[in-house]
C-alpha positions as CSV (number, residue, x, y, z in Angstrom):
1,X,-112.1,157.5,-1.4
2,X,-112.8,155.5,1.9
3,X,-113.5,151.9,1.8
4,X,-116.2,151.2,4.3
5,X,-115.9,147.5,4.6
6,X,-112.4,147.3,6.4
7,X,-113.9,148.7,9.6
8,X,-112.2,147.3,12.6
9,X,-115.0,145.0,13.5
10,X,-115.0,143.7,10.2
11,X,-111.3,143.0,10.1
12,X,-111.2,141.3,13.7
13,X,-114.3,139.5,12.4
14,X,-112.7,138.0,9.5
15,X,-109.4,137.2,11.5
16,X,-111.8,135.5,14.1
17,X,-113.3,133.4,11.5
18,X,-109.8,132.4,9.7
19,X,-108.4,131.5,13.2
20,X,-111.5,129.4,14.2
21,X,-111.3,127.6,10.9
22,X,-107.5,126.9,11.6
23,X,-108.7,125.5,15.0
24,X,-111.6,123.5,13.6
25,X,-109.1,121.9,11.1
26,X,-106.8,120.8,13.7
27,X,-109.6,119.4,15.8
28,X,-110.8,117.5,12.7
29,X,-107.1,116.1,12.3
30,X,-106.9,115.0,15.8
31,X,-110.1,113.3,15.9
32,X,-109.0,109.8,14.7
33,X,-106.9,109.6,17.8
34,X,-109.8,110.0,20.4
35,X,-112.1,107.2,21.7
36,X,-115.3,109.3,21.9
37,X,-116.8,112.3,20.3
38,X,-116.5,114.7,23.2
39,X,-113.4,113.3,24.7
40,X,-109.8,113.5,23.5
41,X,-107.2,115.9,22.2
42,X,-109.6,117.3,19.7
43,X,-112.4,118.5,21.9
44,X,-110.9,121.9,23.2
45,X,-109.4,123.0,19.7
46,X,-112.9,122.2,18.3
47,X,-114.5,124.2,21.1
48,X,-112.3,127.3,20.7
49,X,-112.8,127.2,16.9
50,X,-116.6,127.1,16.9
51,X,-116.5,129.9,19.3
52,X,-114.3,132.1,17.2
53,X,-116.3,131.4,14.1
54,X,-119.4,132.5,15.9
55,X,-117.7,135.5,17.3
56,X,-116.4,136.6,14.0
57,X,-119.7,136.3,12.2
58,X,-121.1,138.2,15.0
59,X,-118.7,141.0,14.7
60,X,-119.1,141.4,10.9
61,X,-122.9,141.3,11.0
62,X,-123.5,143.4,14.0
63,X,-125.9,146.3,13.7
64,X,-124.8,149.1,15.8
65,X,-121.8,149.8,13.6
66,X,-120.1,153.5,13.9
67,X,-119.2,154.7,10.3
68,X,-116.3,156.9,12.0
69,X,-113.6,155.8,14.0
70,X,-111.5,158.2,15.5
71,X,-108.2,156.9,16.6
72,X,-105.6,158.8,18.9
73,X,-102.3,157.8,20.0
74,X,-101.9,157.9,23.8
75,X,-99.6,160.6,25.1
76,X,-97.8,161.5,28.5
77,X,-97.8,159.0,31.1
78,X,-99.8,156.3,29.3
79,X,-97.5,156.4,26.3
80,X,-94.5,156.2,28.8
81,X,-95.9,153.3,30.4
82,X,-96.7,151.2,27.1
83,X,-93.3,152.0,25.6
84,X,-91.6,151.0,29.1
85,X,-93.6,147.8,29.5
86,X,-92.8,146.7,25.7
87,X,-89.1,147.5,26.2
88,X,-89.2,145.7,29.7
89,X,-90.5,142.5,28.1
90,X,-88.1,142.8,25.2
91,X,-85.1,142.9,27.5
92,X,-86.9,140.0,29.4
93,X,-86.9,137.9,26.5
94,X,-83.3,138.7,25.8
95,X,-81.7,138.0,29.2
96,X,-83.8,134.7,30.1
97,X,-81.4,132.7,28.6
98,X,-78.4,134.3,30.2
99,X,-79.5,134.5,33.9
100,X,-82.3,131.9,33.9
101,X,-86.1,132.1,34.3
102,X,-86.1,133.0,38.0
103,X,-84.1,135.8,38.1
104,X,-85.1,137.4,34.9
105,X,-88.7,136.8,35.8
106,X,-88.0,138.5,39.0
107,X,-86.5,141.5,37.5
108,X,-89.4,142.1,35.0
109,X,-91.9,141.5,37.6
110,X,-90.3,144.1,39.6
111,X,-90.0,146.7,36.8
112,X,-93.5,146.0,35.0
113,X,-95.2,146.4,39.0
114,X,-93.1,149.7,39.5
115,X,-94.0,151.1,36.1
116,X,-97.6,150.0,35.8
117,X,-98.7,150.1,39.3
118,X,-96.5,153.0,40.4
119,X,-96.1,151.1,44.0
120,X,-93.0,151.8,46.2
121,X,-89.9,150.0,45.3
122,X,-90.1,147.4,48.4
123,X,-93.5,146.5,47.7
124,X,-92.7,145.9,43.8
125,X,-89.9,143.7,45.1
126,X,-91.9,141.7,47.8
127,X,-94.9,141.1,45.4
128,X,-92.6,140.2,42.5
129,X,-90.6,137.5,44.8
130,X,-94.0,136.1,45.9
131,X,-95.4,135.5,42.2
132,X,-91.9,134.4,40.8
133,X,-91.6,132.0,43.4
134,X,-95.1,130.7,43.3
135,X,-94.8,130.3,39.2
136,X,-91.3,128.7,39.8
137,X,-92.7,126.1,42.2
138,X,-95.6,125.5,40.0
139,X,-94.1,125.0,36.6
140,X,-90.7,123.8,37.5
141,X,-90.8,121.9,40.7
142,X,-94.2,120.5,40.3
143,X,-95.2,120.3,36.6
144,X,-91.3,119.6,35.8
145,X,-91.5,121.9,32.8
146,X,-88.1,122.7,31.6
147,X,-87.4,126.5,31.3
148,X,-84.4,128.1,30.1
149,X,-81.2,128.9,32.0
150,X,-80.2,128.4,35.7
151,X,-82.3,126.0,37.7
152,X,-82.4,126.6,41.5
153,X,-81.4,123.6,43.6
154,X,-85.0,123.0,45.2
């Protein structure tokens, strides 16, 4: 027996409506702290909530639904890349506290660019160094955001 109402579109639509309702609730909770109706901390969560609810309703009631959804698991290089990226990100989460934001992000970028983009090692290192340095300067130096681990002296 197959349940027709549990299609991926219906599940995604209901999930979007629930998340949108939570976002609207948070917006209403923040509204007393604002000065005007369209300015304040409540505006962005309210806008996101309304857009999520509209998107969810659209997903549930759209006309061109396919009754059969055929799903196949990736094989070969694509499966290797997906599992490798998940592994790299898990290791990144584990080492960021020990070696700090800069070096762990640099290593994660190098291996992700090498794995996904299949670039040469020197190119992966160069691009990773640029991106990590820009992110470090933006978030830690300019925005003074505290990140875990070792802080560089600049």
